[in-house]
N, C-alpha and C positions, 0 to 999 in steps of 0.2 A: 537059295543063293541068287537065283534069277530075280526074285522079288526085291532083294536088296539093291541090285543094280538099277532096277526100274525105279525104285524110290529115290536113289541118288540122281538119276537123270531127271525125274520129275522135279526134284528140289532145284536143280540147276536151271531148268526151264522156267520155273516160277520166279526164281531170283533174277534171271535175265529179263523177264517181262516186267518185274518191278523196277529194275534199273532203267529200262527203256521208257516206262511210263514216267518215271521221275525226270528223265532227260527231256521228254516232250514238255512236261510241266515247266521245267526250268527254262527252256528256250522260249516258251510263250511268255513267261513272267519277267525275264531278264531284259535289261535295257542295253542294247548293243550300240557300238560306235556308229553303225549305219544300218538302215533298214534292209539293205541288200544282204548283209551278213546274216541277219536274223532269218530272212527268207531262205537263204542257202542252207543254213543249218537245219531249219525245219524240214525242208525237202530231203536233205541227206538222212536225217534220223528216221523219217517215215519210209524212205525207199531202201536205205542201207542201214539196218539196225546195228551193224558192227561199228558204225561211225559214232556211236554213243561213247565208246572208249576214247576216241580222239577228241570229242567235244569236252569231256571232263578234263583232259590233259591241257587243252588250250583255252579253257573257259576264262581264266584270269586275263589273258591277252585280248579277248574279244569283247569283254564287257567294259563299259565306261568306268 
């Protein structure tokens, strides 16, 4: 039973790392309205990985 929960936690961690990596890739490749917004989101995603959720919610408003 304990192994099952460890497996679930491992899957959650791996999926969060994958989403975090995709967000970093997307911020680097996207064309934002201004360069300051791009720098801000890059720093936020690196320092506060939870900000990935907010990035994907507001992505359409930030990109040209």
